[in-house]
Every structure is written in C-alpha cells, then in structure tokens.
C-alpha positions, -999 to 999 in steps of 0.1 A, spaced: 489 264 -181 491 272 -218 458 290 -228 439 321 -227 417 307 -198 447 311 -175 466 339 -189 458 377 -196 459 389 -234 495 394 -245 509 369 -218 545 359 -225 569 336 -206 598 347 -229 617 367 -202 622 335 -182 632 315 -214 597 301 -220 573 306 -249 567 341 -263 529 338 -264 499 316 -256 497 305 -291 533 293 -293 532 276 -258 521 241 -272 549 241 -298 574 253 -274 567 224 -250 566 199 -278 601 209 -291 613 209 -253 601 173 -249 618 163 -281 651 178 -269 647 160 -235 641 126 -251 673 128 -271 691 139 -238 676 110 -219 687 85 -245 721 98 -247 726 97 -209 709 63 -204 729 47 -232 761 55 -213 749 44 -178 768 16 -161 742 16 -131 729 -16 -120 695 0 -117 683 26 -142 653 45 -129 635 76 -144 614 99 -123 588 117 -143 563 146 -138 536 124 -154 532 87 -152 556 68 -177 536 60 -209 521 96 -212 541 100 -245 511 100 -268 523 70 -287 510 41 -266 541 41 -244 564 35 -273 592 56 -262 592 43 -226 591 7 -239 621 16 -261 640 29 -230 632 -5 -213 641 -28 -242 671 -8 -258 685 6 -227 674 -15 -198 653 12 -179 639 -7 -150 
C-alpha cells in the first residue's frame, strides 16, 4: 500500500488520519505498531479471562524479531 507503485504523485492519507505522504508511510505504521504493542500489553496484563486470544491481521510472529514479542505475551501474560 505504501509506495509510489500504488499511489499517484503527491498522494496523502492525512485527511483520514494517516500518513502525509508515501515517504512517511513506513514510519507512520512503525510508530502505530509501537503504540499498539503498548496498548496490548496494558490490556492483557489486566485481563482476568480464562482464555486470552489475540486476533491479528498477519500470522502471530510477524513482529520482525523472531516472534519475540508474541512469545513475551505468552510467557509473561499468558496469551494462549
């Protein structure tokens, strides 16, 4: 989605709260992913549920760090 191949020159998603340009797109989503990881850890650490299940857009483990973050969710917070 982020890239000149799929977007016209000067493309922007800023009006919808997204990145301002194709060039800022990867950094925008990197920052968003960081925010979402913090949010997830805050929520799962307070969960009293018997089962803790996360539904993701990509397969769990696609964190770019050898599944380190998902393993942390499992070992530290009990994600099933």
